[in-house]
N, CA, C and O atoms as a Tripos MOL2 file, in Angstrom:
@<TRIPOS>MOLECULE
protein
  228   227    57     0     0
PROTEIN
NO_CHARGES

@<TRIPOS>ATOM
      1 N          -5.8460   18.1720   -9.7140 N.3       1 UNK1
      2 CA         -6.6460   16.9820   -9.9180 C.3       1 UNK1
      3 C          -6.4550   16.0150   -8.7500 C.2       1 UNK1
      4 O          -5.3510   15.9120   -8.2150 O.2       1 UNK1
      5 N          -7.4920   15.3170   -8.3540 N.am      2 UNK2
      6 CA         -7.3620   14.3400   -7.2740 C.3       2 UNK2
      7 C          -6.5460   13.1270   -7.7200 C.2       2 UNK2
      8 O          -6.6020   12.7120   -8.8780 O.2       2 UNK2
      9 N          -5.7970   12.5770   -6.7850 N.am      3 UNK3
     10 CA         -4.9160   11.4410   -7.0740 C.3       3 UNK3
     11 C          -5.4740   10.1640   -6.4590 C.2       3 UNK3
     12 O          -6.0820   10.1910   -5.3890 O.2       3 UNK3
     13 N          -5.2610    9.0530   -7.1440 N.am      4 UNK4
     14 CA         -5.6230    7.7300   -6.6520 C.3       4 UNK4
     15 C          -4.3570    6.9110   -6.4640 C.2       4 UNK4
     16 O          -3.4630    6.9630   -7.3080 O.2       4 UNK4
     17 N          -4.2620    6.1570   -5.3760 N.am      5 UNK5
     18 CA         -3.1700    5.2110   -5.2090 C.3       5 UNK5
     19 C          -3.5590    3.9250   -5.9150 C.2       5 UNK5
     20 O          -4.6490    3.3960   -5.6990 O.2       5 UNK5
     21 N          -2.6590    3.4200   -6.7670 N.am      6 UNK6
     22 CA         -2.9250    2.1820   -7.4880 C.3       6 UNK6
     23 C          -1.7510    1.2320   -7.3060 C.2       6 UNK6
     24 O          -0.6520    1.6510   -6.9430 O.2       6 UNK6
     25 N          -1.9880   -0.0440   -7.5590 N.am      7 UNK7
     26 CA         -0.9540   -1.0650   -7.4740 C.3       7 UNK7
     27 C          -0.7190   -1.6320   -8.8640 C.2       7 UNK7
     28 O          -1.6640   -1.9910   -9.5660 O.2       7 UNK7
     29 N           0.5530   -1.7120   -9.2590 N.am      8 UNK8
     30 CA          0.9290   -2.3180  -10.5310 C.3       8 UNK8
     31 C           1.5210   -3.6910  -10.2400 C.2       8 UNK8
     32 O           2.3860   -3.8300   -9.3750 O.2       8 UNK8
     33 N           1.0490   -4.7140  -10.9740 N.am      9 UNK9
     34 CA          1.5390   -6.0760  -10.7730 C.3       9 UNK9
     35 C           2.0930   -6.6260  -12.0780 C.2       9 UNK9
     36 O           1.5640   -6.3500  -13.1550 O.2       9 UNK9
     37 N           3.1640   -7.4070  -11.9720 N.am     10 UNK10
     38 CA          3.8140   -8.0010  -13.1340 C.3      10 UNK10
     39 C           2.8680   -8.9830  -13.8270 C.2      10 UNK10
     40 O           2.1540   -9.7360  -13.1650 O.2      10 UNK10
     41 N           2.8670   -8.9730  -15.1640 N.am     11 UNK11
     42 CA          1.9840   -9.8520  -15.9240 C.3      11 UNK11
     43 C           2.6780  -11.1390  -16.3600 C.2      11 UNK11
     44 O           1.9970  -12.0720  -16.7880 O.2      11 UNK11
     45 N           4.0010  -11.2260  -16.2680 N.am     12 UNK12
     46 CA          4.7330  -12.3800  -16.7790 C.3      12 UNK12
     47 C           5.2000  -13.3510  -15.7080 C.2      12 UNK12
     48 O           5.4950  -14.5030  -16.0290 O.2      12 UNK12
     49 N           5.2790  -12.9420  -14.4640 N.am     13 UNK13
     50 CA          5.8990  -13.7560  -13.4190 C.3      13 UNK13
     51 C           5.1020  -15.0160  -13.0980 C.2      13 UNK13
     52 O           5.6950  -16.0800  -12.9170 O.2      13 UNK13
     53 N           3.8000  -14.9270  -13.0250 N.am     14 UNK14
     54 CA          2.9850  -16.1000  -12.6560 C.3      14 UNK14
     55 C           3.0890  -17.2050  -13.6960 C.2      14 UNK14
     56 O           3.0510  -18.3850  -13.3470 O.2      14 UNK14
     57 N           3.2180  -16.8420  -14.9620 N.am     15 UNK15
     58 CA          3.3500  -17.8480  -16.0140 C.3      15 UNK15
     59 C           4.6680  -18.6210  -15.8820 C.2      15 UNK15
     60 O           4.7580  -19.7710  -16.3100 O.2      15 UNK15
     61 N           5.6780  -17.9940  -15.2940 N.am     16 UNK16
     62 CA          6.9810  -18.6360  -15.1210 C.3      16 UNK16
     63 C           7.1400  -19.2690  -13.7440 C.2      16 UNK16
     64 O           8.2080  -19.7910  -13.4260 O.2      16 UNK16
     65 N           6.0950  -19.2300  -12.9260 N.am     17 UNK17
     66 CA          6.1360  -19.8660  -11.6230 C.3      17 UNK17
     67 C           6.8710  -19.0840  -10.5580 C.2      17 UNK17
     68 O           7.2820  -19.6570   -9.5480 O.2      17 UNK17
     69 N           7.0480  -17.7860  -10.7570 N.am     18 UNK18
     70 CA          7.7260  -16.9140   -9.7900 C.3      18 UNK18
     71 C           6.7010  -16.0010   -9.1340 C.2      18 UNK18
     72 O           5.6160  -15.8010   -9.6810 O.2      18 UNK18
     73 N           7.0290  -15.4380   -7.9600 N.am     19 UNK19
     74 CA          6.0980  -14.4810   -7.3450 C.3      19 UNK19
     75 C           6.0900  -13.1650   -8.1290 C.2      19 UNK19
     76 O           7.1410  -12.7260   -8.5960 O.2      19 UNK19
     77 N           4.9310  -12.5350   -8.2790 N.am     20 UNK20
     78 CA          4.8600  -11.2870   -9.0340 C.3      20 UNK20
     79 C           5.4100  -10.1110   -8.2340 C.2      20 UNK20
     80 O           5.2140  -10.0260   -7.0220 O.2      20 UNK20
     81 N           6.0910   -9.2190   -8.9160 N.am     21 UNK21
     82 CA          6.5440   -8.0020   -8.2520 C.3      21 UNK21
     83 C           5.4160   -6.9800   -8.3180 C.2      21 UNK21
     84 O           4.6390   -6.9600   -9.2730 O.2      21 UNK21
     85 N           5.3310   -6.1340   -7.2990 N.am     22 UNK22
     86 CA          4.2770   -5.1260   -7.2410 C.3      22 UNK22
     87 C           4.8790   -3.7710   -6.9210 C.2      22 UNK22
     88 O           5.8140   -3.6610   -6.1270 O.2      22 UNK22
     89 N           4.3350   -2.7510   -7.5440 N.am     23 UNK23
     90 CA          4.7240   -1.3630   -7.2980 C.3      23 UNK23
     91 C           3.4720   -0.5810   -6.9340 C.2      23 UNK23
     92 O           2.3860   -0.8720   -7.4330 O.2      23 UNK23
     93 N           3.6230    0.4120   -6.0630 N.am     24 UNK24
     94 CA          2.5250    1.3110   -5.7160 C.3      24 UNK24
     95 C           2.8480    2.6810   -6.2860 C.2      24 UNK24
     96 O           3.9500    3.1950   -6.0970 O.2      24 UNK24
     97 N           1.8890    3.2690   -6.9820 N.am     25 UNK25
     98 CA          2.0760    4.5750   -7.6000 C.3      25 UNK25
     99 C           0.7500    5.3300   -7.5610 C.2      25 UNK25
    100 O          -0.2310    4.8240   -7.0170 O.2      25 UNK25
    101 N           0.7110    6.5220   -8.1260 N.am     26 UNK26
    102 CA         -0.5150    7.3250   -8.1500 C.3      26 UNK26
    103 C          -0.8970    7.6370   -9.5870 C.2      26 UNK26
    104 O          -0.0630    7.5960  -10.4910 O.2      26 UNK26
    105 N          -2.1610    7.9480   -9.7800 N.am     27 UNK27
    106 CA         -2.6460    8.4090  -11.0780 C.3      27 UNK27
    107 C          -3.7710    9.4030  -10.8600 C.2      27 UNK27
    108 O          -4.3970    9.4230   -9.8000 O.2      27 UNK27
    109 N          -4.0230   10.2150  -11.8540 N.am     28 UNK28
    110 CA         -5.1110   11.1850  -11.7810 C.3      28 UNK28
    111 C          -6.4430   10.4680  -11.9610 C.2      28 UNK28
    112 O          -6.5830    9.6240  -12.8470 O.2      28 UNK28
    113 N          -7.4210   10.8020  -11.1210 N.am     29 UNK29
    114 CA         -8.7340   10.1630  -11.2230 C.3      29 UNK29
    115 C          -9.4470   10.5330  -12.5210 C.2      29 UNK29
    116 O         -10.0910    9.6890  -13.1440 O.2      29 UNK29
    117 N          -9.3300   11.7760  -12.9190 N.am     30 UNK30
    118 CA        -10.1040   12.2640  -14.0570 C.3      30 UNK30
    119 C          -9.2750   12.4610  -15.3190 C.2      30 UNK30
    120 O          -9.6490   13.2450  -16.1910 O.2      30 UNK30
    121 N          -8.1610   11.7620  -15.4190 N.am     31 UNK31
    122 CA         -7.2940   11.9310  -16.5760 C.3      31 UNK31
    123 C          -7.9400   11.3470  -17.8330 C.2      31 UNK31
    124 O          -8.4050   10.2070  -17.8270 O.2      31 UNK31
    125 N          -7.9640   12.1250  -18.8950 N.am     32 UNK32
    126 CA         -8.5120   11.6290  -20.1570 C.3      32 UNK32
    127 C          -7.4600   10.8300  -20.9370 C.2      32 UNK32
    128 O          -7.7960   10.1350  -21.8960 O.2      32 UNK32
    129 N          -6.1900   10.9260  -20.5290 N.am     33 UNK33
    130 CA         -5.1250   10.2060  -21.2310 C.3      33 UNK33
    131 C          -5.0700    8.7320  -20.8550 C.2      33 UNK33
    132 O          -4.6030    7.9190  -21.6540 O.2      33 UNK33
    133 N          -5.5320    8.3620  -19.6610 N.am     34 UNK34
    134 CA         -5.4990    6.9640  -19.2170 C.3      34 UNK34
    135 C          -6.8600    6.5320  -18.6900 C.2      34 UNK34
    136 O          -7.0290    6.3550  -17.4830 O.2      34 UNK34
    137 N          -7.8400    6.3600  -19.5900 N.am     35 UNK35
    138 CA         -9.1660    5.9540  -19.1200 C.3      35 UNK35
    139 C          -9.2120    4.4780  -18.7080 C.2      35 UNK35
    140 O         -10.0440    4.0980  -17.8850 O.2      35 UNK35
    141 N          -8.3230    3.6390  -19.2730 N.am     36 UNK36
    142 CA         -8.2910    2.2070  -18.9570 C.3      36 UNK36
    143 C          -7.2630    1.9470  -17.8710 C.2      36 UNK36
    144 O          -6.7640    2.8790  -17.2410 O.2      36 UNK36
    145 N          -6.9520    0.6840  -17.6570 N.am     37 UNK37
    146 CA         -5.9450    0.3280  -16.6540 C.3      37 UNK37
    147 C          -4.5640    0.7700  -17.1200 C.2      37 UNK37
    148 O          -4.2120    0.6500  -18.2940 O.2      37 UNK37
    149 N          -3.8010    1.2780  -16.1770 N.am     38 UNK38
    150 CA         -2.4770    1.7870  -16.4540 C.3      38 UNK38
    151 C          -1.5050    0.6320  -16.6630 C.2      38 UNK38
    152 O          -1.5590   -0.3590  -15.9350 O.2      38 UNK38
    153 N          -0.6060    0.7490  -17.6610 N.am     39 UNK39
    154 CA          0.4200   -0.2570  -17.9350 C.3      39 UNK39
    155 C           1.7650    0.4400  -18.0580 C.2      39 UNK39
    156 O           1.8900    1.4540  -18.7440 O.2      39 UNK39
    157 N           2.7760   -0.1140  -17.3840 N.am     40 UNK40
    158 CA          4.1250    0.4530  -17.4430 C.3      40 UNK40
    159 C           5.1470   -0.6640  -17.4700 C.2      40 UNK40
    160 O           4.8960   -1.7570  -16.9610 O.2      40 UNK40
    161 N           6.3030   -0.3920  -18.0650 N.am     41 UNK41
    162 CA          7.4280   -1.3160  -18.0240 C.3      41 UNK41
    163 C           8.2150   -1.0240  -16.7520 C.2      41 UNK41
    164 O           8.7280    0.0810  -16.5710 O.2      41 UNK41
    165 N           8.3080   -2.0260  -15.8680 N.am     42 UNK42
    166 CA          9.0260   -1.8830  -14.6010 C.3      42 UNK42
    167 C           9.9570   -3.0850  -14.4270 C.2      42 UNK42
    168 O           9.7990   -4.1080  -15.0930 O.2      42 UNK42
    169 N          10.9200   -2.9450  -13.5310 N.am     43 UNK43
    170 CA         11.8730   -4.0230  -13.2790 C.3      43 UNK43
    171 C          11.2870   -5.0380  -12.3080 C.2      43 UNK43
    172 O          10.7770   -4.6700  -11.2500 O.2      43 UNK43
    173 N          11.3590   -6.3200  -12.6710 N.am     44 UNK44
    174 CA         10.9160   -7.4080  -11.8020 C.3      44 UNK44
    175 C          12.1550   -8.0370  -11.1770 C.2      44 UNK44
    176 O          12.9940   -8.5910  -11.8880 O.2      44 UNK44
    177 N          12.2770   -7.9580   -9.8600 N.am     45 UNK45
    178 CA         13.4680   -8.4490   -9.1610 C.3      45 UNK45
    179 C          13.5730   -9.9690   -9.2060 C.2      45 UNK45
    180 O          14.6770  -10.5110   -9.1490 O.2      45 UNK45
    181 N          12.4510  -10.6590   -9.3070 N.am     46 UNK46
    182 CA         12.4800  -12.1160   -9.3170 C.3      46 UNK46
    183 C          12.9190  -12.6640  -10.6720 C.2      46 UNK46
    184 O          13.5720  -13.7050  -10.7380 O.2      46 UNK46
    185 N          12.5640  -11.9690  -11.7520 N.am     47 UNK47
    186 CA         12.9400  -12.3990  -13.0950 C.3      47 UNK47
    187 C          14.2220  -11.7370  -13.5810 C.2      47 UNK47
    188 O          14.7990  -12.1620  -14.5830 O.2      47 UNK47
    189 N          14.6760  -10.6910  -12.8760 N.am     48 UNK48
    190 CA         15.9030   -9.9570  -13.2090 C.3      48 UNK48
    191 C          15.8440   -9.3010  -14.5900 C.2      48 UNK48
    192 O          16.8380   -9.2660  -15.3170 O.2      48 UNK48
    193 N          14.6520   -8.7770  -14.9420 N.am     49 UNK49
    194 CA         14.5040   -8.0460  -16.2040 C.3      49 UNK49
    195 C          13.2850   -7.1290  -16.1310 C.2      49 UNK49
    196 O          12.4740   -7.2250  -15.2090 O.2      49 UNK49
    197 N          13.1710   -6.2440  -17.1120 N.am     50 UNK50
    198 CA         12.0190   -5.3540  -17.1830 C.3      50 UNK50
    199 C          10.8470   -6.0990  -17.8050 C.2      50 UNK50
    200 O          10.9940   -6.7670  -18.8280 O.2      50 UNK50
    201 N           9.6710   -5.9760  -17.1700 N.am     51 UNK51
    202 CA          8.4610   -6.6420  -17.6470 C.3      51 UNK51
    203 C           7.2950   -5.6720  -17.6080 C.2      51 UNK51
    204 O           7.3710   -4.6120  -16.9880 O.2      51 UNK51
    205 N           6.2170   -6.0480  -18.2780 N.am     52 UNK52
    206 CA          5.0220   -5.2260  -18.2820 C.3      52 UNK52
    207 C           4.2790   -5.4000  -16.9710 C.2      52 UNK52
    208 O           4.0140   -6.5250  -16.5480 O.2      52 UNK52
    209 N           3.9390   -4.2840  -16.3190 N.am     53 UNK53
    210 CA          3.1660   -4.2840  -15.0780 C.3      53 UNK53
    211 C           1.8390   -3.5940  -15.3640 C.2      53 UNK53
    212 O           1.8060   -2.5250  -15.9740 O.2      53 UNK53
    213 N           0.7440   -4.2100  -14.9210 N.am     54 UNK54
    214 CA         -0.5960   -3.6970  -15.1830 C.3      54 UNK54
    215 C          -1.2880   -3.3690  -13.8650 C.2      54 UNK54
    216 O          -1.0450   -4.0150  -12.8460 O.2      54 UNK54
    217 N          -2.1420   -2.3700  -13.8990 N.am     55 UNK55
    218 CA         -2.8930   -1.9470  -12.7180 C.3      55 UNK55
    219 C          -3.8540   -3.0500  -12.2710 C.2      55 UNK55
    220 O          -4.5440   -3.6530  -13.0920 O.2      55 UNK55
    221 N          -3.8900   -3.3080  -10.9530 N.am     56 UNK56
    222 CA         -4.8430   -4.2580  -10.3940 C.3      56 UNK56
    223 C          -5.7470   -3.5100   -9.4190 C.2      56 UNK56
    224 O          -5.4380   -2.3910   -9.0100 O.2      56 UNK56
    225 N          -6.8630   -4.1330   -9.0510 N.am     57 UNK57
    226 CA         -7.7860   -3.4860   -8.1170 C.3      57 UNK57
    227 C          -7.3430   -3.6510   -6.7000 C.2      57 UNK57
    228 O          -8.0080   -3.1660   -5.7850 O.2      57 UNK57
@<TRIPOS>BOND
     1     1     2 1
     2     2     3 1
     3     3     4 2
     4     3     5 am
     5     5     6 1
     6     6     7 1
     7     7     8 2
     8     7     9 am
     9     9    10 1
    10    10    11 1
    11    11    12 2
    12    11    13 am
    13    13    14 1
    14    14    15 1
    15    15    16 2
    16    15    17 am
    17    17    18 1
    18    18    19 1
    19    19    20 2
    20    19    21 am
    21    21    22 1
    22    22    23 1
    23    23    24 2
    24    23    25 am
    25    25    26 1
    26    26    27 1
    27    27    28 2
    28    27    29 am
    29    29    30 1
    30    30    31 1
    31    31    32 2
    32    31    33 am
    33    33    34 1
    34    34    35 1
    35    35    36 2
    36    35    37 am
    37    37    38 1
    38    38    39 1
    39    39    40 2
    40    39    41 am
    41    41    42 1
    42    42    43 1
    43    43    44 2
    44    43    45 am
    45    45    46 1
    46    46    47 1
    47    47    48 2
    48    47    49 am
    49    49    50 1
    50    50    51 1
    51    51    52 2
    52    51    53 am
    53    53    54 1
    54    54    55 1
    55    55    56 2
    56    55    57 am
    57    57    58 1
    58    58    59 1
    59    59    60 2
    60    59    61 am
    61    61    62 1
    62    62    63 1
    63    63    64 2
    64    63    65 am
    65    65    66 1
    66    66    67 1
    67    67    68 2
    68    67    69 am
    69    69    70 1
    70    70    71 1
    71    71    72 2
    72    71    73 am
    73    73    74 1
    74    74    75 1
    75    75    76 2
    76    75    77 am
    77    77    78 1
    78    78    79 1
    79    79    80 2
    80    79    81 am
    81    81    82 1
    82    82    83 1
    83    83    84 2
    84    83    85 am
    85    85    86 1
    86    86    87 1
    87    87    88 2
    88    87    89 am
    89    89    90 1
    90    90    91 1
    91    91    92 2
    92    91    93 am
    93    93    94 1
    94    94    95 1
    95    95    96 2
    96    95    97 am
    97    97    98 1
    98    98    99 1
    99    99   100 2
   100    99   101 am
   101   101   102 1
   102   102   103 1
   103   103   104 2
   104   103   105 am
   105   105   106 1
   106   106   107 1
   107   107   108 2
   108   107   109 am
   109   109   110 1
   110   110   111 1
   111   111   112 2
   112   111   113 am
   113   113   114 1
   114   114   115 1
   115   115   116 2
   116   115   117 am
   117   117   118 1
   118   118   119 1
   119   119   120 2
   120   119   121 am
   121   121   122 1
   122   122   123 1
   123   123   124 2
   124   123   125 am
   125   125   126 1
   126   126   127 1
   127   127   128 2
   128   127   129 am
   129   129   130 1
   130   130   131 1
   131   131   132 2
   132   131   133 am
   133   133   134 1
   134   134   135 1
   135   135   136 2
   136   135   137 am
   137   137   138 1
   138   138   139 1
   139   139   140 2
   140   139   141 am
   141   141   142 1
   142   142   143 1
   143   143   144 2
   144   143   145 am
   145   145   146 1
   146   146   147 1
   147   147   148 2
   148   147   149 am
   149   149   150 1
   150   150   151 1
   151   151   152 2
   152   151   153 am
   153   153   154 1
   154   154   155 1
   155   155   156 2
   156   155   157 am
   157   157   158 1
   158   158   159 1
   159   159   160 2
   160   159   161 am
   161   161   162 1
   162   162   163 1
   163   163   164 2
   164   163   165 am
   165   165   166 1
   166   166   167 1
   167   167   168 2
   168   167   169 am
   169   169   170 1
   170   170   171 1
   171   171   172 2
   172   171   173 am
   173   173   174 1
   174   174   175 1
   175   175   176 2
   176   175   177 am
   177   177   178 1
   178   178   179 1
   179   179   180 2
   180   179   181 am
   181   181   182 1
   182   182   183 1
   183   183   184 2
   184   183   185 am
   185   185   186 1
   186   186   187 1
   187   187   188 2
   188   187   189 am
   189   189   190 1
   190   190   191 1
   191   191   192 2
   192   191   193 am
   193   193   194 1
   194   194   195 1
   195   195   196 2
   196   195   197 am
   197   197   198 1
   198   198   199 1
   199   199   200 2
   200   199   201 am
   201   201   202 1
   202   202   203 1
   203   203   204 2
   204   203   205 am
   205   205   206 1
   206   206   207 1
   207   207   208 2
   208   207   209 am
   209   209   210 1
   210   210   211 1
   211   211   212 2
   212   211   213 am
   213   213   214 1
   214   214   215 1
   215   215   216 2
   216   215   217 am
   217   217   218 1
   218   218   219 1
   219   219   220 2
   220   219   221 am
   221   221   222 1
   222   222   223 1
   223   223   224 2
   224   223   225 am
   225   225   226 1
   226   226   227 1
   227   227   228 2
@<TRIPOS>SUBSTRUCTURE
     1 UNK1         2 RESIDUE 1 A UNK
     2 UNK2         6 RESIDUE 1 A UNK
     3 UNK3        10 RESIDUE 1 A UNK
     4 UNK4        14 RESIDUE 1 A UNK
     5 UNK5        18 RESIDUE 1 A UNK
     6 UNK6        22 RESIDUE 1 A UNK
     7 UNK7        26 RESIDUE 1 A UNK
     8 UNK8        30 RESIDUE 1 A UNK
     9 UNK9        34 RESIDUE 1 A UNK
    10 UNK10       38 RESIDUE 1 A UNK
    11 UNK11       42 RESIDUE 1 A UNK
    12 UNK12       46 RESIDUE 1 A UNK
    13 UNK13       50 RESIDUE 1 A UNK
    14 UNK14       54 RESIDUE 1 A UNK
    15 UNK15       58 RESIDUE 1 A UNK
    16 UNK16       62 RESIDUE 1 A UNK
    17 UNK17       66 RESIDUE 1 A UNK
    18 UNK18       70 RESIDUE 1 A UNK
    19 UNK19       74 RESIDUE 1 A UNK
    20 UNK20       78 RESIDUE 1 A UNK
    21 UNK21       82 RESIDUE 1 A UNK
    22 UNK22       86 RESIDUE 1 A UNK
    23 UNK23       90 RESIDUE 1 A UNK
    24 UNK24       94 RESIDUE 1 A UNK
    25 UNK25       98 RESIDUE 1 A UNK
    26 UNK26      102 RESIDUE 1 A UNK
    27 UNK27      106 RESIDUE 1 A UNK
    28 UNK28      110 RESIDUE 1 A UNK
    29 UNK29      114 RESIDUE 1 A UNK
    30 UNK30      118 RESIDUE 1 A UNK
    31 UNK31      122 RESIDUE 1 A UNK
    32 UNK32      126 RESIDUE 1 A UNK
    33 UNK33      130 RESIDUE 1 A UNK
    34 UNK34      134 RESIDUE 1 A UNK
    35 UNK35      138 RESIDUE 1 A UNK
    36 UNK36      142 RESIDUE 1 A UNK
    37 UNK37      146 RESIDUE 1 A UNK
    38 UNK38      150 RESIDUE 1 A UNK
    39 UNK39      154 RESIDUE 1 A UNK
    40 UNK40      158 RESIDUE 1 A UNK
    41 UNK41      162 RESIDUE 1 A UNK
    42 UNK42      166 RESIDUE 1 A UNK
    43 UNK43      170 RESIDUE 1 A UNK
    44 UNK44      174 RESIDUE 1 A UNK
    45 UNK45      178 RESIDUE 1 A UNK
    46 UNK46      182 RESIDUE 1 A UNK
    47 UNK47      186 RESIDUE 1 A UNK
    48 UNK48      190 RESIDUE 1 A UNK
    49 UNK49      194 RESIDUE 1 A UNK
    50 UNK50      198 RESIDUE 1 A UNK
    51 UNK51      202 RESIDUE 1 A UNK
    52 UNK52      206 RESIDUE 1 A UNK
    53 UNK53      210 RESIDUE 1 A UNK
    54 UNK54      214 RESIDUE 1 A UNK
    55 UNK55      218 RESIDUE 1 A UNK
    56 UNK56      222 RESIDUE 1 A UNK
    57 UNK57      226 RESIDUE 1 A UNK
């Protein structure tokens, strides 16, 4: 399957006035398991805890 490079950005950091952490990862273009935006729990270095990161364009 073809792969897409995507960027995941923290959803909680901006509300707390900190810079958002970003991760770059890949996903399958034609995956039926993730038709919407990808969401993962990742570590935010600025907040020093795991937070929800959502796919951005």
